[in-house]
C-alpha positions as CSV (number, residue, x, y, z in Angstrom):
1,M,94.4,88.6,-19.9
2,R,97.9,88.4,-21.9
3,S,100.4,86.2,-21.2
4,N,103.8,86.4,-20.6
5,P,105.9,85.5,-23.6
6,A,108.4,82.7,-23.0
7,P,112.4,82.7,-22.3
8,V,114.4,82.9,-25.0
9,V,117.3,80.7,-24.2
10,R,120.5,81.6,-25.5
11,A,124.1,79.9,-25.5
12,R,126.8,80.9,-23.3
13,G,128.8,84.1,-24.5
14,E,126.0,85.3,-26.8
15,M,124.3,88.6,-25.9
16,A,120.8,88.3,-24.0
17,T,117.9,91.1,-24.6
18,V,115.6,92.3,-21.8
19,G,112.9,89.7,-20.9
20,E,115.3,86.8,-22.0
21,V,116.4,84.2,-19.2
22,T,120.0,83.1,-19.0
23,P,119.9,79.3,-17.8
24,T,121.8,78.2,-14.3
25,P,124.2,75.6,-15.5
26,T,124.2,72.6,-13.5
27,I,126.0,69.3,-12.9
28,K,124.7,67.9,-16.2
29,T,125.6,71.0,-18.1
30,V,129.3,70.7,-17.4
31,A,129.1,66.8,-17.7
32,E,127.9,67.4,-20.9
33,A,130.8,69.9,-21.6
34,A,133.7,67.8,-20.4
35,G,132.7,64.4,-21.8
36,V,132.1,62.6,-18.5
37,S,129.2,61.3,-16.4
38,P,127.6,63.9,-14.2
39,A,128.4,61.1,-11.4
40,S,132.0,62.2,-12.4
41,V,131.6,65.7,-12.2
42,S,130.2,65.6,-8.9
43,R,133.4,63.4,-7.6
44,A,136.0,65.9,-9.5
45,L,134.0,69.2,-7.3
46,N,134.0,67.8,-4.3
47,G,137.9,66.5,-4.2
48,N,137.2,62.8,-4.4
49,P,140.9,61.5,-4.5
50,S,139.7,58.4,-7.0
51,I,139.2,60.7,-9.8
52,A,142.2,61.1,-11.9
53,P,144.1,64.1,-12.2
54,E,143.5,64.8,-15.9
55,I,139.6,64.3,-15.0
56,V,139.5,66.8,-12.4
57,E,140.9,69.5,-15.1
58,R,139.0,68.6,-17.6
59,V,136.0,68.9,-15.4
60,M,137.4,72.1,-13.9
61,R,137.6,73.6,-17.3
62,A,134.1,72.8,-18.8
63,A,132.9,74.2,-15.2
64,D,134.4,77.4,-15.9
65,A,133.4,77.9,-19.4
66,V,130.4,77.2,-19.2
67,G,129.7,79.8,-15.8
68,Y,129.4,76.5,-13.2
69,R,129.7,77.3,-9.8
70,P,128.6,74.9,-6.7
71,N,126.5,76.7,-4.4
72,G,128.3,75.7,-1.0
73,I,131.6,76.0,-2.1
74,A,132.2,78.9,-0.4
75,R,131.0,77.2,3.1
76,S,133.4,74.6,2.3
77,L,136.7,76.4,1.5
78,R,135.7,78.1,5.3
79,T,135.4,74.7,7.0
80,R,137.9,72.5,4.6
81,T,135.8,69.8,4.5
82,T,138.1,67.7,1.8
83,K,141.3,65.5,3.5
84,V,143.0,66.2,0.3
85,I,145.7,68.6,0.0
86,A,147.8,69.3,-3.6
87,L,151.7,69.3,-4.1
88,L,152.9,71.2,-7.3
89,I,156.5,70.0,-8.2
90,P,158.4,70.8,-11.5
91,D,159.7,67.4,-11.7
92,I,159.1,64.3,-10.2
93,G,161.9,62.3,-12.2
94,N,164.1,64.3,-10.5
95,P,165.3,62.0,-7.4
96,F,164.9,65.2,-4.8
97,F,161.2,66.0,-5.6
98,T,160.9,62.3,-5.4
99,A,161.7,62.3,-1.9
100,V,160.1,65.6,-1.0
101,A,157.0,63.9,-2.6
102,R,157.7,61.0,-0.3
103,G,158.4,63.2,3.1
104,V,155.0,65.6,2.1
105,T,153.0,62.1,1.9
106,D,154.5,60.1,5.4
107,A,153.5,63.5,7.1
108,A,150.3,64.0,5.4
109,E,148.6,60.4,5.0
110,A,149.5,60.4,9.6
111,E,147.2,63.2,9.4
112,G,144.5,61.4,7.5
113,Y,145.0,63.3,4.6
114,T,145.7,62.2,0.7
115,V,147.7,64.3,-1.6
116,L,147.6,65.0,-5.1
117,L,150.9,64.9,-7.3
118,C,150.8,67.6,-9.8
119,N,153.5,67.7,-12.4
120,T,154.4,70.9,-13.1
121,D,157.2,70.3,-16.1
122,E,158.8,73.8,-15.7
123,D,155.4,75.2,-17.2
124,P,153.9,78.1,-16.4
125,E,151.3,77.4,-18.1
126,K,151.2,73.8,-16.5
127,E,151.4,75.4,-13.3
128,R,148.5,77.7,-13.8
129,R,145.9,75.0,-14.5
130,H,147.4,72.8,-11.7
131,L,146.9,75.9,-9.2
132,A,143.5,76.3,-10.7
133,V,142.0,72.8,-10.4
134,A,143.6,72.9,-7.0
135,E,141.2,75.7,-5.6
136,Q,138.1,74.5,-7.9
137,A,138.7,71.3,-6.3
138,R,138.9,72.4,-2.8
139,V,142.0,71.1,-1.8
140,A,142.5,71.7,2.2
141,G,145.9,73.3,1.5
142,V,148.4,73.2,-1.1
143,V,152.2,72.4,-0.9
144,L,154.4,74.3,-4.0
145,S,157.5,74.4,-5.0
146,P,156.7,77.2,-8.0
147,Q,158.1,77.8,-11.4
148,G,159.2,81.4,-10.6
149,R,159.6,84.3,-7.5
150,D,155.9,85.3,-9.8
151,T,153.9,82.5,-10.0
152,D,150.1,83.8,-8.7
153,I,148.6,82.3,-6.3
154,S,146.3,85.1,-5.7
155,R,143.0,82.6,-6.3
156,L,144.1,80.0,-3.6
157,R,144.3,83.3,-1.6
158,Q,140.9,84.5,-2.0
159,S,139.9,81.0,-1.2
160,R,141.5,81.1,2.0
161,I,143.6,77.5,0.8
162,P,147.2,77.4,2.9
163,V,149.7,77.2,0.7
164,V,153.5,76.1,2.3
165,V,156.2,77.1,-0.5
166,I,159.3,74.8,-1.1
167,D,162.8,74.9,-2.2
168,R,161.9,78.2,-4.4
169,P,160.2,81.2,-2.7
170,L,157.9,83.4,-4.2
171,R,157.4,87.2,-4.1
172,E,154.4,86.9,-2.3
173,K,155.2,86.8,1.8
174,T,153.9,82.7,2.7
175,D,154.8,80.1,4.4
176,A,158.1,78.5,3.2
177,I,160.7,75.7,3.7
178,V,164.0,76.2,1.5
179,V,167.4,75.1,1.8
180,R,170.6,77.1,1.5
181,S,172.0,76.7,-1.5
182,F,174.4,79.0,-1.9
183,A,176.3,78.0,0.9
184,G,176.1,74.3,-0.9
185,A,177.6,75.2,-3.8
186,R,180.3,77.7,-2.1
187,A,181.2,74.4,-0.4
188,A,181.3,72.4,-3.2
189,T,183.4,74.6,-5.6
190,S,185.6,75.7,-2.8
191,H,186.3,71.4,-2.1
192,L,187.0,71.1,-5.8
193,I,189.4,74.0,-5.9
194,D,191.4,72.7,-2.6
195,Q,191.9,69.2,-4.0
196,G,193.7,71.5,-6.8
197,W,191.6,71.3,-9.7
198,S,192.1,75.1,-11.4
199,R,189.4,75.3,-13.7
200,P,186.6,74.4,-12.2
201,A,182.9,74.9,-13.9
202,C,179.1,75.8,-13.3
203,V,176.3,73.8,-14.8
204,T,173.5,75.0,-13.5
205,G,169.7,75.7,-14.4
206,P,167.4,77.9,-15.8
207,A,168.3,82.3,-14.9
208,S,164.5,82.3,-13.7
209,A,164.7,79.8,-11.3
210,D,165.9,80.9,-8.0
211,T,167.8,77.9,-7.0
212,A,169.5,78.1,-10.2
213,R,170.7,81.7,-9.7
214,A,171.3,80.5,-5.2
215,R,174.1,77.8,-6.9
216,L,175.4,80.7,-9.4
217,R,176.4,82.4,-6.6
218,G,177.9,80.4,-4.0
219,Y,179.8,79.1,-7.1
220,R,181.2,82.9,-8.3
221,A,181.8,83.6,-4.2
222,A,184.2,80.7,-4.2
223,I,185.9,81.5,-7.8
224,R,186.5,85.2,-6.2
225,E,187.7,84.1,-3.4
226,H,190.7,81.6,-5.0
227,S,191.9,84.9,-7.2
228,G,193.4,84.1,-10.3
229,L,190.7,81.6,-11.5
230,P,188.2,81.6,-14.2
231,E,184.6,81.8,-14.4
232,I,183.3,79.4,-16.3
233,V,179.1,79.2,-16.4
234,A,176.7,77.3,-18.6
235,H,172.9,77.6,-18.4
236,A,170.5,74.5,-18.7
237,D,166.9,73.6,-18.4
238,F,167.2,71.3,-14.9
239,R,167.1,68.5,-17.5
240,Q,169.4,65.5,-18.5
241,E,169.5,66.3,-22.0
242,G,170.3,70.5,-21.6
243,A,173.0,69.7,-19.5
244,T,174.2,66.8,-22.0
245,L,174.4,70.0,-24.3
246,A,175.9,72.8,-22.0
247,A,178.6,70.2,-20.9
248,R,179.8,69.8,-24.6
249,E,180.1,73.3,-25.3
250,L,182.0,73.8,-22.4
251,L,184.3,71.2,-23.0
252,D,184.7,72.1,-26.7
253,Q,186.4,75.0,-25.7
254,P,190.0,76.1,-26.1
255,D,190.9,75.6,-22.8
256,P,188.6,73.5,-21.2
257,P,187.2,73.0,-17.8
258,D,188.9,70.3,-15.4
259,A,186.2,70.2,-12.9
260,F,182.5,70.8,-12.7
261,F,180.1,71.5,-10.2
262,V,176.5,70.8,-11.4
263,A,173.3,72.7,-9.9
264,N,171.3,68.9,-9.9
265,A,171.1,65.3,-10.0
266,P,169.3,64.9,-13.9
267,M,171.7,67.3,-14.8
268,A,174.5,65.4,-13.2
269,L,173.8,62.6,-15.7
270,G,173.5,65.0,-18.5
271,T,177.4,66.0,-17.4
272,L,178.7,62.7,-16.8
273,A,177.2,61.7,-20.2
274,A,179.6,64.2,-21.9
275,L,182.4,63.6,-20.2
276,A,181.9,59.7,-21.3
277,E,181.9,60.9,-24.9
278,R,185.1,62.8,-25.0
279,N,186.2,59.6,-22.8
280,L,187.3,61.7,-19.6
281,R,187.6,60.0,-16.6
282,V,185.8,61.7,-13.6
283,G,188.1,62.1,-10.4
284,S,191.1,61.5,-12.4
285,D,190.5,63.7,-15.2
286,V,187.9,65.8,-14.6
287,G,186.6,66.6,-10.1
288,F,183.0,66.7,-10.0
289,V,180.5,67.4,-7.7
290,S,176.6,67.3,-8.2
291,F,174.0,69.4,-6.2
292,D,171.6,66.1,-4.7
293,D,172.3,62.9,-3.4
294,A,170.9,60.7,-5.9
295,P,170.3,56.7,-4.8
296,W,172.7,56.4,-7.8
297,A,175.6,58.6,-7.2
298,P,177.2,56.3,-4.3
299,Y,177.3,53.2,-7.1
300,M,179.1,55.2,-9.7
301,T,182.7,54.4,-10.5
302,P,183.8,56.4,-9.0
303,P,181.4,57.3,-6.3
304,I,179.9,60.8,-6.7
305,S,180.5,63.7,-3.8
306,V,177.0,65.9,-3.8
307,V,176.0,68.3,-1.7
308,A,172.9,66.5,-0.3
309,Q,169.6,68.4,0.8
310,P,167.3,67.3,3.6
311,A,164.8,66.4,0.7
312,H,162.6,64.3,2.7
313,P,162.7,66.2,6.2
314,L,161.5,69.2,4.0
315,G,158.6,67.3,2.7
316,E,157.2,66.5,5.7
317,R,158.1,69.9,7.7
318,A,156.0,71.2,5.0
319,A,153.3,69.0,5.1
320,R,153.0,69.4,9.2
321,L,153.4,73.3,8.5
322,L,150.7,72.9,6.5
323,M,148.6,71.4,9.0
324,E,150.0,73.9,11.6
325,S,147.7,76.1,9.4
326,L,145.1,74.2,8.7
327,R,144.2,73.6,12.4
328,T,144.4,77.3,13.4
329,P,143.3,79.5,10.2
330,T,143.6,83.0,11.4
331,E,145.9,85.4,10.1
332,R,149.6,85.8,11.2
333,R,153.2,86.6,10.3
334,P,154.2,84.1,7.5
335,R,156.9,81.3,8.4
336,R,160.6,80.8,6.7
337,I,162.5,77.9,8.1
338,T,165.7,77.2,6.3
339,L,167.1,74.3,6.1
340,S,171.1,73.3,5.6
341,P,172.7,70.9,2.8
342,T,175.8,69.1,3.8
343,L,178.6,68.0,1.0
344,I,179.7,64.8,1.2
345,V,182.6,64.2,0.2
346,R,183.5,60.9,-2.2
347,A,186.0,59.8,-4.8
348,S,185.0,62.2,-8.2
349,S,186.0,65.0,-6.6
350,L,189.4,64.2,-5.2
351,R,192.5,65.1,-7.4
352,P,195.0,62.0,-7.6
353,P,198.5,62.8,-6.4
354,R,200.7,63.6,-9.0
355,G,203.7,61.5,-9.3
């Protein structure tokens, strides 16, 4: 009797021929590829919150590379066996997102969920990787502040993982909670003009960010309502260092601005640094309003006028909206909640009397 030939094992990616058997990847295969223990792979794949995010990401990349897919993943996605939600934000150093994260965490923990915090750094590739980790780790849901309107959440959709978008809307329809950035920027700029500042500038974020565009539109609307005033605009990267460079360029113009509306708190610090370099006194030589009421704003000299966003309530509502989706996972029309900011006037924007 002729015996069957032994199967030939080839590395992943090599061409197999008739009669060859491609081995099925196992947890051990993933562990070897990721350089971790099989136990760590198991915990990462099961969404155990004790595993560090960087280990989870390494395991997920290795699982993709070797073609490993847990047998029970589809069933687990349907039944939502994990009690972990992922929160993706662009900058944990921004006080607004710090407060949002606290709101999400407070509401989620009240429902027995753990929050996995992911910082995307406004980087589309980092955002893509974190979203892939969230999908493969079988999180119960995702709260996302997207890098742009075209952030891809299709894998989450396919896996029936609910998504709530915060701060910046997506082109794809999904539950969203946003703040009226246009209205806040318009109110801040109008306030500066009403105080007698005649050349207010706008230092806003990158043109790819919806919030940056909305705040610029609000600034421009206020300028148009007061005919004869120039538009003075600079874009930066929503970070302190970028705003310092942008403010320097504006101040170096032949006819520099006499007031600033700045699009977020880190950028406000950067702009204030540029003003200090030139010994310009806020509230005396220059008017100043920042979007977001950072914890330090009331304690500056002088205190900083701000457009305050309801950051903690926004985070809480986002988590609760996600919990509602988990309790009633049937198809429904996406919900959009819009919150209003508040202009808080302090000394930085008040023009002193002319005498």
